[in-house]
N, C-alpha and C positions, 0 to 999 in steps of 0.2 A: 413443774408439777402442777402449779396453779393453772397454767395454760392448758394442760391436758384435761384437767377436771372441767374447766370451762368449755372446752371443745366437746367433751363427752356430754355435758348438759345440753348444749345447743343441738347436737345430733339427736339426743333423746327427745328433746322438745319438738324438733321438726318431725320426727317419726310419729310422735303423738298427734301432731296437727294433721299429717297425711292420713293417719289411721282414722281420726275423727271425721275427715271429709269422706273417706272411702266407706265408712260404716253408716253414713247418712246422718251424722250428728248435725244439729242445727243450733247455732248459738245466736240468740237474738238480743238486741238492745231493748231496754224496757219501753213499753208503750207510753205515750203521753197520757197525762191524767185527765185530759179533756179532748173530746172528739174534734173540736175546732182546731186544736193545736196540731192534730194529725194532718189537717188540710195544708199546713205549711211544710210538712215533711213529704207530701206526695203530690203527684201531678193530676190525679183523678180520684174522685170519691163519688160513689153512686150506690143506689139500692136496686136490686133486680132479682128476678127468678132465673135459676139455671135451667136452660132448655136443652143443653147438650154438652157432653163431655167426651172428647176424643183424645186419648192420651193425656197430655198436659194442656190441651186447648179447651177452654170453657166458654160457652156462649150464654149470654144473658138477655132476657127481655128486661129492659130498663124501666123502672117505675119512677125514679127520681135521680137527678144529677145535682150534686152540690158543687162539684168542680170537675173540669175536664170536658171531653167531647159530649155534646148533647145529641145523643143518638137514641133511637128506639131499641136498638140491639147493639151489643158490644161483645167482642171476642177477645179473650186475653190468655196469656200463658200463666199457669199456676205454679211454676217453679223457677222464679227468677234467680234463685241460688241453688246449687246442687244440694240435694238432701233436705230441702226445705219446702217441698211441695205442699200446698194447701189443698186438702181433699174436699172439693165441692161436690154436692150431690144433686143430681137432676131432680127438678120439682121443688127444691127448697129455695127460699128467699134469703138473700144476704145483703149486708152492708159491706161494700168492698172499697178498699183503698188500693190504688195501683199507680204504677209509674210507666213512663214511655209515651210515645205518640199514639194516636187513635189506632193506627195499623199495627202497633207493636206493644200494646199494654201488657204489663206483667205484674204479678203479685206473688206472695209466698206466705208461709206460716209465721214469719217474723213481722208481718203487717197485721194490725188489729182488725182483720176481717172477722165477721161473726154472723151467725144466723140472725135474720131480722127479728124473729120472735124474742131474742135475747138482747136486742140492741135498742130498747126503748129510750134509755137515757141518751145514748149517742145520737139517735135520730132526732130527738127533741133539740139537743144542742146544735146539730147541723142545720135543722130546719129554721131555728131562730136566727142563726148566723146568716143564713142565705136568704132570709126574707119570706120564708114559707109559714110564718106563725099563724096566719089566717087560714091556711089549708095544710095542716100537718099530714105527713105520710101515715096512712093507716097501716097498723101493724097487725098481721093475722093473729087471731087468738087473743087479742087484747080488747 
């Protein structure tokens, strides 16, 4: 009897997981309390303006790199986990944390990406850490 109840619970739990994935539910771990701590969690961190979105591929003109490939333009995939696509908008500036090599960078909504206008504290933390204190990144509208 106990075995049957346990088996039924496992089957229901697995069905719930499958349903969560198929409905696009995204479960995320809490973000770090300091932007510099996120550098340790990810292979790339940069600020840039979205110049193109094609499906889940997003292209940026890069304004500042704190970690990762130092390129003037980067393209990444915005759905590294099913159901967790980060919705970037063309023309907007973002602070982006991503993983993977230069040719295969990816991010999603579980990563603390945010619009640059709302990321003043994170930008200041990252600039100070990376040695940009004398030339801080200019945040539009600030």
